[in-house]
C-alpha positions, 0 to 999 in steps of 0.5 A, a space after each residue: 872206484 879203483 882206490 876203494 877196491 884197492 883198500 878193501 883188498 889190502 884190508 882183506 889181505 891184512 886180515 888173512 895175514 893176521 889170521 895166519 899169524 894167530 894160527 901159527 902162534 896157537 900151534 906153537 903154544 899147543 904143539 903136536 905131542 904124539 905120533 902120526 898115522 897115515 890112514 886113507 884120506 888123512 894123517 891122524 895125530 894121536 897120543 899113545 899113553 901106557 902102550 904096554 898096559 894090559 886089558 882093553 885099550 881105550 880110544 878117546 875122540 874129542 868134540 867140535 872145536 876141540 882136540 885131544 888135550 880136551 882129554 889129557 887135561 884131567 881125565 886120560 892120565 887117570 885111566 892110563 894108570 892101568 890102561 892103554 889110552 889113545 887120544 885122537 885128533 879127529 881128521 881135520 882137527 888139532 894136528 891131524 891133516 887131510 889128504 882129500 875131501 873134508 870127511 863127515 861123521 861117517 867118514 871120520 869113523 872109518 878113518 878112526 877104524 883104520 887107525 884102530 886096525 893099524 895100531 892092532 888094538 883088540 876091540 878097544 872101548 871108544 870114548 866120544 865127547 860131544 861131536 866125538 860121540 856122533 863119530 863114535 856112534 857111526 863107528 859102532 854102527 858101521 864097524 862093530 867088529 872093531 870096538 868093545 863098546 861105546 862110552 859117550 860123554 855129552 854126545 851129539 846123538 840126535 838131530 838138533 834143530 837149533 845150533 847151540 848158541 856158542 856155535 852159531 857163528 859156524 852157520 854161514 853158507 858153505 860158499 863163504 866158509 873160506 872167506 870168513 875163515 881167513 878174514 873175520 873168524 879169527 879176530 872175532 874168535 879172539 875177541 869173544 873167546 872167553 865169552 864163548 868158552 864160558 858158554 860151552 863150560 857153563 855152569 862150570 868154570 873154565 879152567 885158567 889153563 884151558 887154552 894151553 893144557 886143554 888145547 883151547 888155543 887151537 880153536 883160533 885158527 882158520 883151519 878150525 873154523 873151516 872144520 867146524 863150519 863144515 861139521 855144523 852144516 853137515 851134521 843134521 843130515 848125517 845124524 838123521 841117517 845114524 838115528 834111523 839105524 839105532 835099532 841095529 846097534 850091536 855093541 854096548 852103549 853107555 851115555 853120561 850127561 851133565 844135568 845142566 849141560 847148556 850145549 846139548 839137551 840131556 833129555 834129547 841127546 841122552 835119555 831119548 838116545 838111550 831109549 832108542 839103542 838096544 841095551 843102552 844106559 844113561 847116567 846123569 851127574 851135576 855139571 855142564 858140557 865139558 865133563 872130561 875137564 870139569 868133572 874128571 873124577 866122576 867121569 873116571 868113576 863112571 868109565 871104570 864102572 862100565 863092563 870090561 873096565 876095571 873098577 879102580 877109580 881114584 875116587 868119586 861116584 856117579 850120583 845116580 842113573 836114569 
């Protein structure tokens, strides 16, 4: 009996060692490229583009299993021509580090509000993608004095009864998160990486350079699994609390969705949310979930059409507004 148990122990240690190795390699491939700011509970990694630009700044908040290169891949540089653009690795993601308990949606919003204050930004436009949209909504509700408005791209904005298929592997009970993160999560992620990315981007193709230029490689780390599993399990309760307060929203909210989004339902997370938030607007374009990467021209045009953002788009137009 001791021999089989010993073999199991060796196998588990081997998986943990290999997972750590893959995680280090991912961080070497996608290194930190910005600055770090200590806020209560975290050290946030951020990239500050064109800090001398006039006009309202733009803060961009990425989604689940993502990091700030989701925005710098194709979209942020277009906006940084004439705006200060700050790209944020959410607390616990990318190269940001935690100094305490893992934060949920509302706690992350408080940390980003602290970053906005520390950088002395004068009410920036906050752009949130996917789960970053949920964080942005919490920021607008809890700290409206810190933001000019919210621009939500394919946001998680409602309680979703069924976890999207690409993220079902994150549904394990919290007691198993650490074990799975250091044993099977990374090997499974490597084996199914292309399939998972295709499902998230569908029906749009995954760019060939997404792993590096888009930061996709950083999803293959124990750290990323732990953050993702925590957020997927905590999201229903936190989203229910946010949805109940949508009538209180006092900052402008605009929503952009791809009609063929295969991750989040545009009718539920787009049209319904726009109807529940006073004055909110929604626009639909042809595309999937990863609009900042796959439809950067249309996303830029939409952003530049929002109040307070100069209309100096490089081309393209939003096809229609609902």
